[in-house]
C-alpha positions, 0 to 999 in steps of 0.5 A: 500500500502506498502512503496515498492509499493509506491516507485515503483510507484514514480520511474515508469514513466506513459504513460501520463508523457512520452507523455507530455515529447515527446510533449514538446520535439517536440515543443522545436525542432520546435520552431526554425522553426517559422518565423513571417509573416510580418518580413523583412526576410520572403521571398515572391513569387514575390521577396523580403520580404512579407512586401516589396511585400505588399508595392508594391501593387497599389490600384485603386479607388473603387466605393461606400462608402464601396469601398472608406473606403475599399481602404483607410483601405487597403492603410493604412494597406499595406503601412502605409502611409510611402512610397507613392513613392515606386515602384508599381509592383502589382495591386489590383482590387476589385468588391464590393457588398452589401445587407441589410437583415431585421432581426426583424420587429415591427408588430405594425407599420410595420417597421424593428427594426434591419438589417444586412449589408452583404458586399462581396468583390471579389478581385485579385492582379496581376502583373502590367507588365504581368497581372499574378494573384498573389493572389485572393479571395472572402471575405464576412462580416456581420455587424448588426445595429439598425434601428430607427424611427428617419430617420437620426439615421438610416442613420448614423447607416447604414453608421457606419455599412458600415465603420465597414464592410470595416475595417473588409474586409480590415483585411481579405484581408490583411491576405489572400494576405500576406499568398498567397505571402509567399514562 
């Protein structure tokens, strides 16, 4: 290669370089459009901010151990325990189902070595005055746990799986409700 060919190659922009410059330019222009979901300034479909709308949800008692932990997690995630006297304009209702799937079986003694807890929550958020459905969905999680020959160890492992399932369901539900309430 001669020096004139090398100089032409350095000065001449490549297609890859132009595409990269265009992508960076578009990203810089779109960067001002970003707004955090849980900001005080993100508008909600039910009025006010999304953060305020999440605080206005009333959670009724849910049946079962998973229901108890799910309700507690949702109250903490939505409200944070800061404003118990806040005006409640929305109501959360849920139906929970759980089942256990046996994954492996020890054929020597015929007992299951491990299992998977499958927890499913079908829920909806409605306006208290009108009953209009604002958000709804179905979420499901799978939590594995070990089963032991010691009975109480198995009971505790199953309970820990229920608590983990409730926490994971609460996170999924919070994200979906927040997205649905964003205008």
